[in-house]
C-alpha positions as a printed Julia matrix, in Angstrom:
213×3 Matrix{Float64}:
 118.06  14.85  17.98
 115.44  14.31  20.71
 113.83  17.25  22.45
 113.06  17.47  26.12
 109.62  16.1   25.29
 110.68  13.17  23.11
 113.73  12.07  25.1
 111.69   9.87  27.47
 109.86   8.33  24.49
 113.12   7.29  22.86
 114.29   5.88  26.18
 111.06   3.87  26.49
 109.62   3.2   22.98
 106.64   1.37  24.49
 105.5    4.52  26.27
 101.67   4.73  26.21
 100.16   7.52  24.12
  98.57   9.14  27.17
 101.92   9.49  28.94
 103.49  11.11  25.9
 100.48  13.45  25.7
 100.85  14.36  29.38
 104.54  15.03  28.84
 103.81  17.4   25.96
 100.99  19.05  27.93
 103.67  20.64  30.12
 104.37  23.06  27.27
 100.92  24.62  27.7
  99.69  27.36  29.99
  97.75  25.07  32.29
 101.07  23.68  33.53
 103.0   26.94  33.57
 103.68  26.56  37.3
 105.65  23.38  36.53
 107.7   24.71  33.63
 110.93  24.4   35.64
 110.16  20.98  37.11
 111.97  17.87  35.94
 110.15  15.95  33.22
 109.99  12.87  35.44
 108.03  14.73  38.11
 104.28  13.96  38.04
 102.02  16.64  36.52
  99.99  18.74  38.92
  96.43  17.79  37.99
  94.72  20.47  40.07
  95.99  23.8   41.31
  94.68  26.41  43.7
  94.68  30.15  43.16
  97.51  32.06  44.8
  96.44  33.99  47.89
  99.0   36.76  47.24
  96.53  39.36  45.93
  93.85  38.33  48.4
  96.22  38.74  51.36
  97.5   42.04  49.97
  93.95  43.4   49.8
  93.28  42.25  53.37
  96.43  43.98  54.67
  95.62  47.23  52.89
  91.99  47.18  54.06
  93.1   46.51  57.64
  95.54  49.44  57.54
  92.92  51.72  55.98
  90.41  50.81  58.67
  93.04  51.4   61.35
  93.85  54.89  60.09
  90.2   55.85  59.71
  89.51  54.82  63.32
  92.22  57.11  64.69
  91.09  60.45  66.07
  92.19  63.6   64.26
  95.14  64.28  66.57
  96.58  60.76  66.33
  96.08  60.7   62.59
  97.99  63.98  62.19
 100.74  62.66  64.47
 101.04  59.58  62.26
 101.32  61.75  59.15
 103.98  63.97  60.71
 106.06  60.91  61.6
 105.66  59.54  58.08
 106.83  62.81  56.52
 109.76  63.13  58.91
 110.93  59.55  58.24
 110.56  60.01  54.48
 112.56  63.25  54.6
 115.31  61.66  56.7
 115.56  58.79  54.21
 115.55  61.2   51.28
 118.39  63.27  52.7
 120.36  60.15  53.58
 120.02  58.75  50.05
 121.02  62.08  48.51
 124.12  62.4   50.7
 125.12  58.79  49.94
 124.81  59.41  46.19
 126.9   62.57  46.38
 129.61  60.94  48.5
 129.78  57.91  46.23
 130.02  60.15  43.17
 132.91  62.05  44.76
 134.77  58.82  45.49
 134.17  57.47  41.99
 135.13  60.73  40.25
 138.32  60.88  42.3
 139.31  57.41  41.13
 138.21  58.16  37.57
 140.7   61.04  37.4
 143.46  58.66  38.47
 142.43  56.09  35.86
 142.24  58.76  33.14
 145.75  59.93  34.02
 147.2   56.41  33.98
 149.26  55.51  30.93
 149.01  51.78  30.14
 152.51  50.23  29.99
 151.69  48.29  26.79
 148.97  48.06  24.17
 147.8   44.89  25.89
 146.85  46.99  28.96
 144.7   49.52  27.07
 141.6   47.36  27.49
 142.17  47.28  31.25
 142.11  51.08  31.4
 138.98  51.19  29.26
 137.31  48.59  31.46
 138.11  50.55  34.64
 136.71  53.72  33.09
 133.57  51.91  32.0
 132.94  50.4   35.44
 133.43  53.72  37.2
 131.17  55.65  34.82
 128.48  53.0   35.18
 128.59  53.44  38.97
 128.09  57.21  38.97
 124.62  58.36  40.01
 123.33  60.28  37.02
 122.47  63.97  37.25
 118.79  63.19  36.68
 118.88  60.8   39.67
 120.25  63.56  41.91
 117.68  66.0   40.57
 114.92  63.43  41.15
 115.99  63.07  44.79
 116.06  66.86  45.25
 112.61  67.19  43.68
 111.24  64.44  45.9
 112.67  66.1   49.01
 111.21  69.45  48.02
 107.82  67.83  47.42
 107.92  66.21  50.87
 108.85  69.53  52.49
 105.79  71.12  50.91
 103.42  68.3   51.86
 101.18  68.98  54.86
 100.17  66.24  57.32
  96.6   66.49  56.05
  97.76  65.95  52.47
  99.88  62.99  53.57
  96.82  61.37  55.13
  94.81  61.89  51.94
  97.66  60.39  49.9
  97.76  57.31  52.11
  93.99  56.83  51.93
  94.15  57.02  48.13
  97.14  54.66  47.97
  95.46  52.04  50.14
  92.14  52.29  48.29
  93.96  51.9   44.96
  95.88  48.89  46.27
  92.68  47.25  47.52
  90.98  47.7   44.13
  94.06  46.47  42.25
  94.57  43.43  44.5
  90.91  42.4   44.5
  90.71  42.74  40.7
  93.82  40.65  40.2
  92.63  38.02  42.69
  89.45  37.57  40.64
  91.62  37.18  37.52
  93.85  34.68  39.35
  90.86  32.59  40.38
  89.46  32.69  36.85
  92.81  31.67  35.35
  93.14  28.82  37.85
  89.62  27.59  37.11
  90.39  27.64  33.37
  93.6   25.66  33.89
  91.86  23.08  36.03
  89.06  22.77  33.47
  91.64  22.26  30.68
  93.29  19.5   32.71
  89.96  17.88  33.53
  88.97  17.73  29.89
  92.34  16.23  29.01
  91.81  13.58  31.69
  88.36  12.84  30.26
  89.94  12.47  26.81
  93.07  10.37  27.47
  92.86   9.28  31.1
  95.17   9.91  34.03
  98.94   9.69  33.54
 100.59   6.45  34.57
 101.77   6.49  38.15
 105.41   5.52  38.08
 106.73   3.38  40.9
 109.68   4.77  42.79
 112.9    2.96  42.11
 114.26   1.19  45.18
 117.85   1.91  46.08
 120.13  -1.07  46.05
 121.91  -1.86  49.27
C-alpha cells in the first residue's frame, strides 16, 4: 500500500529522483511549517523567522518605558486601578462559579432521584450525572479564587508596580531569548534546504493544469 510519500511516485513512475527526494524531505524539521500542506504544493525553499517574540519584546519594553516615565502619583493611580479591576474580576468569577455550582447541584439532585423506566435508560441517567459532575467547579478552584482575592486585597499599589516591572522585564528577556532561538532555527532550516539544493537541484516546477471550457 502506498504511503503519502510514495503515492505520487506510483501515479507517475517516471518521476525524477530529485522530485521524490523533495517529497520525502517534507517529513523533516526544515519543512515543519508545511506539514499540513498538500503534497502537490511546492516546497518552501526559504523561510523567515517569525516576528512573534520580537514584537512581544517590543510591546513589553514600550509598556515598561511608559510606566517608568510616569510620575509617582500617576504610577500609583495606575496601580490602584489595576488592583481594583483585578478584584472586581475576581469577585465576579467567584460569584459565577458559586451560582453555576448551585444550579448544577440542584439538577444533580433531580437526576439522582430519577428512576429510569427500563434498564435501557440506566446509561442515560449515568451520562447525565457524569456531565453534571464534570461541570461543577471543584472545591480547590473556589479556594484558589478566594486565595487570589485575599492576595489582591493585601497587595499595595507600590507592590503592584514592582510586580508589573518584574513581569515586563521577565517577558522581555523571555521573548528576546526565544527570538534568537527562532532566528537560529530558521537559519539552520534554510541551510539544510540550501545543501539539499546543492546536492540534488531544485524541485521540478509543475505547470498548472488549464481548466477545460
